[in-house]
C-alpha positions in Angstrom: 51.9 -1.7 167.1 55.4 -3.1 166.6 57.3 -4.4 169.8 60.2 -2.2 170.9 62.2 -5.3 171.1 61.5 -6.3 167.8 62.9 -3.1 166.5 66.0 -3.3 168.3 66.4 -6.9 167.0 65.9 -5.8 163.6 68.4 -2.8 164.1 70.9 -5.4 165.6 70.6 -7.7 162.9 71.4 -4.8 160.1 74.4 -4.1 162.0 75.7 -7.5 162.3 74.8 -8.3 158.6 76.8 -5.7 157.5 79.6 -6.4 160.1 79.8 -10.3 158.6 79.7 -9.0 155.0 82.6 -6.3 155.1 84.5 -7.2 158.2 86.5 -10.0 156.6 87.8 -7.3 154.1 88.9 -4.9 156.7 92.5 -4.4 157.4 94.8 -2.7 159.8 97.9 -0.7 158.6 101.0 0.1 160.6 103.2 2.7 158.8 106.8 3.8 159.7 107.8 7.1 158.4 111.6 7.9 157.8 113.4 8.6 160.9 111.5 5.9 163.2 113.1 2.9 164.7 113.0 0.0 162.5 112.2 -2.1 165.5 108.9 -0.6 165.8 108.0 -0.5 162.4 104.6 -2.4 163.1 103.9 -0.8 166.4 101.2 1.6 167.2 103.1 3.9 169.6 101.5 7.1 169.9 104.6 8.6 171.5 106.4 8.5 168.2 105.5 10.9 165.9 107.2 9.1 163.2 104.9 6.1 163.0 101.3 5.6 163.3 98.5 3.1 162.2 95.1 3.4 160.2 92.7 1.4 158.4 91.9 0.1 155.0 90.0 -2.4 153.0 90.4 -5.1 150.4 88.8 -4.0 146.8 90.3 -6.9 145.1 91.1 -10.4 145.7 94.6 -10.1 144.3 95.5 -7.9 147.2 94.9 -4.1 146.3 93.9 -2.1 149.4 92.0 1.3 149.6 92.9 3.5 152.5 93.4 7.4 153.2 96.5 9.2 151.9 97.2 10.7 155.2 97.5 7.5 156.5 100.8 6.2 154.2 101.8 9.2 152.6 105.6 9.4 152.9 105.8 5.9 154.5 109.1 3.9 154.5 107.5 0.9 155.7 103.8 -0.3 155.5 102.5 -3.4 157.0 98.9 -4.7 156.7 97.4 -7.0 159.3 94.4 -9.1 158.1 91.3 -9.9 160.0 92.8 -13.5 160.7 96.0 -12.4 162.1 98.2 -12.7 159.3 100.7 -10.1 158.6 102.1 -8.8 155.3 104.5 -5.9 153.8 102.6 -3.7 151.6 103.7 -1.6 148.6 102.1 1.8 148.3 100.6 1.9 144.6 100.0 5.4 144.7 98.2 8.0 146.7 96.3 11.0 145.9 96.3 13.8 148.5 93.7 15.8 146.7 91.1 13.5 147.6 92.8 11.8 150.7 92.8 8.7 148.9 95.6 5.9 148.6 95.9 2.2 147.3 98.6 -0.2 149.0 99.2 -3.7 147.6 100.1 -7.0 149.4 100.8 -10.6 148.0 98.5 -13.0 149.7 96.0 -15.6 149.2 92.3 -16.3 150.6 91.4 -12.6 150.7 87.9 -11.2 150.9 87.1 -8.4 148.7 84.4 -5.7 149.8 81.5 -5.1 147.9 81.2 -1.5 146.6 78.0 0.4 146.8 76.7 3.9 145.4 77.0 6.8 147.3 75.0 9.0 144.9 72.0 7.2 146.2 72.5 7.9 150.0 70.0 9.9 151.7 70.2 11.5 155.4 68.9 9.1 158.2 70.1 6.1 156.5 71.8 3.6 158.6 75.5 3.2 158.2 78.2 1.0 160.1 81.8 2.2 160.5 84.5 -0.6 160.9 88.2 0.1 161.7 91.1 0.1 164.0 90.8 2.9 166.6 94.2 3.3 168.5 95.0 -0.2 167.6 91.9 -1.9 168.6 91.2 -4.1 165.8 87.7 -4.8 164.0 86.0 -2.2 166.1 82.1 -1.3 165.0 80.3 1.7 165.5 76.7 2.4 164.1 74.8 5.5 163.2 73.0 7.5 160.2 74.0 9.6 157.4 73.8 13.3 158.9 73.9 14.9 155.7 75.4 14.5 152.2 77.2 16.8 149.6 79.4 18.1 152.2 82.8 19.7 151.3 86.1 19.0 153.3 89.7 20.4 152.8 92.3 18.1 151.9 95.5 18.5 153.2 96.7 19.4 149.7 94.6 22.5 150.3 92.2 21.4 147.9 88.4 21.1 148.7 87.2 17.3 148.4 83.4 17.4 147.2 80.4 15.0 148.0 81.8 14.2 151.4 79.4 11.9 153.7 78.6 13.3 157.3 77.8 10.8 159.7 77.5 10.4 163.5 78.9 6.8 163.4 81.8 7.4 166.1 85.3 7.6 164.5 88.8 7.9 166.6 92.1 8.3 165.2 93.3 4.8 163.7 89.6 4.8 161.8 91.0 6.6 159.0 91.0 4.6 155.7 88.1 2.2 157.0 84.9 1.5 155.4 81.6 3.2 155.8 79.1 0.5 155.3 75.5 0.5 154.5 72.9 -2.0 155.9 72.9 -4.3 152.7 76.8 -4.6 153.5 78.2 -2.4 150.7 81.0 0.1 151.2 79.6 3.6 150.6 82.3 5.7 151.9 85.9 5.7 153.4 86.1 7.1 156.9 88.6 10.2 156.7 87.9 12.9 159.4 86.7 14.0 162.9 86.1 17.2 164.5 88.0 16.8 167.6 86.0 19.2 169.6 82.6 18.0 168.6 80.5 14.9 169.1 78.9 13.2 166.3 80.4 15.0 163.4 82.4 12.8 161.2 83.2 12.6 157.7 83.8 9.9 154.9 84.8 10.3 151.1 81.9 9.0 149.1 82.8 5.5 147.4 81.8 7.1 143.9 84.9 9.3 144.3 87.1 6.7 145.6 86.3 4.0 142.8 87.1 6.8 140.4 90.5 7.6 142.3 91.3 4.2 143.0 91.3 2.8 139.4 93.5 5.4 138.3 95.8 4.9 141.1 96.1 1.2 140.3 96.5 1.9 136.6 98.9 4.8 136.7 100.0 5.1 140.2 98.6 8.7 140.4 95.5 10.7 139.2 96.5 12.6 136.3 94.8 15.9 136.0 94.5 19.2 134.0 93.3 22.6 135.0 91.6 25.7 133.8 93.2 27.9 136.1 90.2 28.9 138.5 88.7 28.7 142.0 85.3 28.0 141.9 82.1 26.6 143.8 79.0 24.9 143.3 76.0 27.2 143.3 72.5 26.6 142.4 70.7 28.1 139.1 67.5 30.0 139.8 64.3 28.5 138.5 63.7 31.6 136.6 67.0 31.3 134.5 66.4 27.6 134.2 63.0 28.3 132.4 64.4 31.2 130.7 67.1 29.1 129.1 65.3 25.5 129.4 68.2 24.3 131.4 67.6 20.6 132.9 70.4 20.8 135.7 69.8 22.8 138.9 73.2 23.4 139.8 76.5 24.5 138.2 80.1 25.7 139.2 80.6 29.3 139.5 84.2 30.8 138.8 85.3 32.8 142.0 88.6 33.7 140.9 90.7 33.4 137.6 94.6 32.8 137.5 96.3 35.6 135.6 97.3 34.4 132.3 95.8 31.0 133.0 93.7 28.7 130.5 90.5 30.4 131.6 91.3 33.5 131.6 93.0 33.3 127.9 89.7 31.8 126.6 87.4 34.7 127.7 86.0 33.4 130.9 85.2 35.9 133.9 84.6 35.7 137.4 80.9 35.2 138.2 80.5 32.8 135.1 78.6 29.8 135.8 80.0 26.7 134.0 77.3 24.2 132.8 79.2 21.8 130.8 82.7 20.8 129.5 82.9 19.5 125.9 79.5 18.4 126.2 79.5 16.8 129.8 77.0 18.3 132.2 79.1 20.0 135.1 76.7 20.0 138.0 79.4 21.0 140.7 83.0 21.2 141.4 83.3 17.3 141.8 82.0 16.9 138.2 84.7 19.4 136.9 87.3 17.9 138.6 86.7 14.4 137.3 86.3 15.9 133.7 89.6 17.7 134.1 91.8 14.5 133.3 95.2 14.3 132.0 93.9 13.5 128.6 92.4 16.8 128.0 95.5 18.8 128.7 96.5 20.6 125.4 93.4 19.9 123.7 90.9 22.7 122.9 87.5 22.0 124.4 84.1 24.0 124.3 83.0 25.5 127.8 79.3 26.0 128.1 78.2 28.6 130.5 75.8 31.1 132.2 76.9 35.0 132.1 74.2 36.6 134.3 70.9 35.1 132.2 72.6 34.4 129.0 74.2 31.0 127.9 77.5 31.1 125.9 80.0 28.9 124.6 83.9 29.4 124.3 87.0 27.3 123.6 89.4 26.7 126.2 92.6 24.6 126.6 93.2 22.9 129.8 96.9 22.3 131.2 98.3 19.4 133.1 99.1 19.9 136.5 
């Protein structure tokens, strides 16, 4: 029988190992919004609603930092404090309110970049560690487990963020934008939200989504998207239909509503249709659809494969740029 102290030591070792790997890349962000006093730009003063703070982490050694959009959106001034105490002004490279992600950049040397993991491989019960700066307390560590995966969270823009991780690793104001880390020391999520009236219900955006968004923010300064003119949700496909149509995927995207005279309606799609693929690429959920609707597809006719009741059909649709 394994000694309980040995189990606790192993747990502690896992947490400490993760912190040692990722801790040097975690930064504190101080933000001043228009109208806040200039002299308080770097302060975390809860009494002044025009300024605030959050967390972030370095993703490249040349100074790119990932954080939440709601931490830096509309900021007039951003300052970044490194774990070694050095402080730098930061430039907003781009932010994406639809996924609550942003990238800022500082010009500094000797930066430590975090190792990025794979959120698609997560399972409930896995040990995770959150690192951030709640209420300005720098380099605060909390630990817990993955409570659930595949959650949806509504962004400030009103759009649903898919594939959100639920965790019971304690988060507080100021943790936003900090990393959620696996026991191996890889970042698997970006801490983004808490439910104030609850205990142990916190959320992080999966790193797979964050990598996709951050790459485009670093390249273009924004995420260029196109749209089909519809609202939709991820739904399961029944075993009977899958067998009848010889489908490999178990989920698709059901159209809830179509915009009048939008691309989807003009193409002949109907509410209740379940999208299976866009331009030959499988669509197993709303997140897949969002990723497929890039700016490059705007104005180009693409085939959409979908289920209408039990029949598989294909129509040509022309997405438009948002």
